[in-house]
N, CA, C and O of each residue as an XYZ file, in Angstrom:
316
protein
N      11.174      5.975    -11.920
C       9.864      6.240    -11.576
C       9.546      5.268    -10.329
O       9.894      4.087    -10.322
N       8.895      5.851     -9.345
C       8.492      4.935     -8.139
C       6.986      4.359     -8.474
O       6.063      5.090     -8.835
N       6.903      3.228     -8.335
C       5.444      2.710     -8.400
C       5.086      1.938     -7.148
O       5.910      1.236     -6.562
N       3.799      2.094     -6.747
C       3.346      1.438     -5.657
C       2.161      0.579     -6.195
O       1.380      1.017     -7.039
N       2.070     -0.734     -5.629
C       0.970     -1.744     -6.270
C       0.244     -2.089     -4.955
O       0.817     -2.447     -3.927
N      -0.997     -1.950     -5.098
C      -1.839     -2.550     -3.790
C      -2.655     -3.629     -4.418
O      -3.405     -3.406     -5.368
N      -2.481     -4.924     -3.816
C      -3.036     -6.149     -4.255
C      -3.800     -6.745     -3.131
O      -3.250     -6.992     -2.058
N      -5.199     -7.009     -3.377
C      -5.981     -7.469     -2.259
C      -6.949     -8.481     -2.929
O      -7.126     -8.431     -4.146
N      -7.563     -9.378     -2.169
C      -8.534    -10.372     -2.654
C      -9.740     -9.593     -3.260
O     -10.087     -8.533     -2.740
N     -10.293    -10.023     -4.193
C     -11.636     -9.584     -4.801
C     -12.643     -9.758     -3.883
O     -12.494    -10.670     -3.070
N     -13.784     -8.983     -3.825
C     -14.930     -9.305     -3.118
C     -15.497    -10.549     -3.456
O     -15.497    -10.907     -4.634
N     -16.038    -11.336     -2.461
C     -16.559    -12.629     -2.749
C     -15.592    -13.753     -2.722
O     -16.002    -14.913     -2.710
N     -14.262    -13.450     -2.713
C     -13.153    -14.517     -2.614
C     -12.857    -14.583     -1.118
O     -12.821    -13.576     -0.412
N     -12.647    -15.832     -0.671
C     -12.470    -16.253      0.784
C     -11.125    -15.606      1.122
O     -10.106    -15.734      0.444
N     -11.247    -14.855      2.318
C      -9.931    -14.195      2.741
C      -9.674    -14.696      4.181
O     -10.069    -13.976      5.098
N      -9.078    -15.806      4.456
C      -8.931    -16.275      5.968
C      -8.097    -15.262      6.700
O      -8.368    -14.996      7.871
N      -7.014    -14.634      6.023
C      -6.189    -13.623      6.855
C      -7.155    -12.558      7.337
O      -7.104    -12.208      8.517
N      -8.065    -12.000      6.469
C      -8.925    -10.923      6.810
C      -9.978    -11.378      7.889
O     -10.361    -10.566      8.731
N     -10.434    -12.634      7.871
C     -11.392    -13.063      8.688
C     -10.748    -13.038     10.177
O     -11.365    -12.580     11.139
N      -9.385    -13.603     10.268
C      -8.705    -13.626     11.503
C      -8.414    -12.336     11.992
O      -8.572    -12.132     13.196
N      -7.972    -11.334     11.176
C      -7.809     -9.933     11.646
C      -9.256     -9.414     12.084
O      -9.286     -8.775     13.136
N     -10.220     -9.572     11.538
C     -11.561     -8.987     12.021
C     -11.933     -9.798     13.301
O     -12.339     -9.108     14.236
N     -11.872    -10.984     13.479
C     -12.055    -11.678     14.647
C     -11.084    -11.186     15.816
O     -11.572    -10.927     16.917
N      -9.884    -11.072     15.615
C      -8.956    -10.597     16.594
C      -9.270     -9.180     17.083
O      -9.214     -8.879     18.275
N      -9.584     -8.373     16.165
C      -9.929     -6.953     16.548
C     -11.213     -6.900     17.341
O     -11.329     -6.099     18.268
N     -12.213     -7.758     16.991
C     -13.469     -8.008     17.799
C     -13.120     -8.401     19.154
O     -13.723     -7.890     20.097
N     -12.146     -9.314     19.351
C     -11.855     -9.652     20.733
C     -11.167     -8.636     21.565
O     -11.214     -8.611     22.795
N     -10.454     -7.705     20.724
C      -9.794     -6.478     21.408
C     -10.794     -5.282     21.707
O     -10.410     -4.253     22.261
N     -12.077     -5.487     21.309
C     -12.955     -4.495     21.550
C     -13.283     -3.568     20.434
O     -14.073     -2.641     20.615
N     -12.673     -3.795     19.214
C     -12.882     -2.819     17.999
C     -14.039     -3.438     17.237
O     -14.115     -4.656     17.069
N     -14.924     -2.591     16.785
C     -16.010     -3.138     15.985
C     -15.795     -2.871     14.482
O     -16.131     -1.796     13.985
N     -15.285     -3.770     13.832
C     -15.056     -3.688     12.392
C     -15.753     -4.765     11.635
O     -16.140     -5.796     12.187
N     -15.922     -4.498     10.266
C     -16.581     -5.521      9.532
C     -15.795     -5.667      8.138
O     -15.238     -4.656      7.711
N     -15.720     -6.764      7.461
C     -15.358     -6.935      6.058
C     -13.767     -6.668      6.055
O     -13.334     -6.038      5.089
N     -12.993     -7.025      6.897
C     -11.467     -6.857      6.827
C     -10.935     -7.583      5.742
O     -11.247     -8.760      5.562
N     -10.152     -6.973      5.002
C      -9.534     -7.699      3.830
C      -8.046     -7.495      4.111
O      -7.683     -6.393      4.523
N      -7.152     -8.480      3.919
C      -5.760     -8.374      4.032
C      -5.127     -8.518      2.597
O      -5.470     -9.442      1.861
N      -4.312     -7.699      2.268
C      -3.646     -7.686      0.877
C      -2.119     -7.423      1.033
O      -1.589     -7.642      2.122
N      -1.410     -6.969     -0.004
C      -0.100     -6.667      0.084
C       0.142     -5.354     -0.673
O      -0.673     -4.889     -1.469
N       1.326     -4.786     -0.368
C       1.833     -3.631     -0.891
C       3.113     -3.965     -1.537
O       3.971     -4.555     -0.881
N       3.331     -3.618     -2.843
C       4.739     -3.744     -3.514
C       5.196     -2.504     -4.006
O       4.492     -1.866     -4.790
N       6.333     -2.077     -3.621
C       6.914     -0.858     -4.073
C       8.005     -1.173     -4.994
O       8.847     -2.017     -4.690
N       8.037     -0.506     -6.167
C       9.038     -0.826     -7.224
C       9.775      0.575     -7.717
O       9.237      1.680     -7.644
N      10.893      0.365     -8.150
C      11.502      1.569     -8.857
C      11.566      1.111    -10.358
O      12.191      0.089    -10.642
N      11.011      1.757    -11.199
C      10.692      1.363    -12.653
C      11.544      2.184    -13.480
O      11.674      3.395    -13.297
N      12.121      1.534    -14.381
C      13.130      2.455    -15.281
C      12.095      2.738    -16.610
O      11.815      1.883    -17.451
N      11.643      4.003    -16.599
C      10.751      4.257    -17.779
C      10.942      5.827    -18.174
O      11.552      6.591    -17.426
N      10.467      6.176    -19.203
C      10.661      7.424    -19.802
C       9.734      8.473    -19.213
O      10.017      9.664    -19.087
N       8.588      7.887    -18.865
C       7.420      8.796    -18.450
C       6.546      7.937    -17.680
O       6.669      6.714    -17.734
N       5.544      8.589    -16.863
C       4.560      8.073    -16.022
C       3.686      6.952    -16.864
O       3.414      5.833    -16.429
N       3.339      7.418    -18.025
C       2.466      6.399    -18.799
C       3.097      5.037    -19.129
O       2.492      3.967    -19.057
N       4.495      5.205    -19.531
C       5.090      4.023    -19.859
C       5.351      3.132    -18.421
O       5.183      1.919    -18.290
N       5.768      4.006    -17.485
C       5.886      3.204    -16.177
C       4.583      2.458    -15.711
O       4.645      1.360    -15.159
N       3.473      3.070    -15.945
C       2.225      2.444    -15.400
C       1.927      1.201    -16.353
O       1.466      0.167    -15.869
N       2.193      1.316    -17.701
C       1.830      0.218    -18.611
C       2.919     -0.871    -18.225
O       2.497     -2.027    -18.228
N       4.152     -0.699    -17.920
C       5.049     -1.747    -17.416
C       4.444     -2.479    -16.288
O       4.362     -3.707    -16.260
N       3.992     -1.631    -15.287
C       3.658     -2.184    -13.789
C       2.396     -2.983    -14.143
O       2.291     -4.123    -13.691
N       1.412     -2.459    -14.932
C       0.174     -3.220    -15.147
C       0.478     -4.586    -15.765
O      -0.169     -5.595    -15.483
N       1.484     -4.558    -16.610
C       1.838     -5.973    -17.337
C       2.522     -6.875    -16.222
O       2.340     -8.092    -16.195
N       3.307     -6.218    -15.318
C       3.827     -7.047    -14.173
C       2.829     -7.652    -13.330
O       2.946     -8.785    -12.863
N       1.754     -6.819    -13.120
C       0.621     -7.282    -12.199
C      -0.041     -8.402    -12.936
O      -0.266     -9.412    -12.268
N      -0.379     -8.404    -14.142
C      -1.066     -9.367    -14.904
C      -0.120    -10.718    -15.056
O      -0.675    -11.814    -15.118
N       1.135    -10.626    -15.106
C       2.053    -11.765    -15.433
C       2.555    -12.299    -14.013
O       2.819    -13.497    -13.912
N       2.684    -11.520    -13.001
C       3.298    -12.073    -11.757
C       2.750    -11.529    -10.522
O       2.420    -12.344     -9.660
N       2.595    -10.251    -10.289
C       2.316     -9.709     -9.082
C       0.942     -9.991     -8.409
O       0.793     -9.921     -7.189
N      -0.033    -10.308     -9.260
C      -1.431    -10.581     -8.682
C      -2.040    -11.673     -9.603
O      -1.710    -11.842    -10.776
N      -2.883    -12.325     -8.990
C      -3.737    -13.337     -9.726
C      -5.038    -12.692     -9.999
O      -5.928    -12.533     -9.165
N      -5.074    -12.316    -11.304
C      -6.363    -11.563    -11.783
C      -7.557    -12.278    -11.564
O      -8.596    -11.617    -11.545
N      -7.619    -13.523    -11.391
C      -8.866    -14.292    -11.195
C      -9.402    -14.107     -9.758
O     -10.610    -14.138     -9.522
N      -8.415    -13.902     -8.756
C      -8.834    -13.943     -7.403
C      -8.492    -12.457     -6.716
O      -9.071    -12.035     -5.715
N      -7.576    -11.836     -7.347
C      -7.205    -10.535     -6.623
C      -7.340     -9.232     -7.523
O      -7.107     -9.301     -8.730
N      -7.667     -8.209     -6.999
C      -7.738     -6.914     -7.599
C      -6.468     -6.161     -7.332
O      -5.796     -6.431     -6.337
N      -6.094     -5.175     -8.229
C      -4.890     -4.289     -7.911
C      -4.977     -2.886     -8.386
O      -5.655     -2.514     -9.344
N      -4.262     -2.171     -7.664
C      -4.294     -0.669     -7.972
C      -2.711     -0.226     -8.179
O      -1.834     -0.581     -7.391
N      -2.499      0.483     -9.184
C      -1.187      1.084     -9.308
C      -1.093      2.577     -9.271
O      -1.832      3.309     -9.929
N      -0.091      3.017     -8.423
C       0.170      4.411     -8.366
C       1.627      4.766     -8.665
O       2.544      4.319     -7.977
N       1.827      5.616     -9.754
C       3.084      6.029    -10.169
C       3.425      7.529     -9.510
O       2.622      8.462     -9.500
N       4.672      7.567     -9.005
C       5.062      8.748     -8.398
C       6.428      9.204     -9.002
O       7.359      8.407     -9.117
N       6.515     10.442     -9.364
C       7.696     10.913    -10.002
C       7.714     11.040    -11.497
O       8.726     11.445    -12.069
């Protein structure tokens, strides 16, 4: 099964990359606010069904892929 994990800083957590993107876009003439920079992780998970795959990926997020104190994450299972 294919899994996609979206990890980004939680609201209220300093995001220097997001601030840099917001500033650069402003200099280019784009009006944006509250830019946040995160990461996307695509995985192929060996699981019997979508529920098992999601449970595995949630454990991966808690143990390695995200810092739950500073980052939020979303998991999408396809297939």
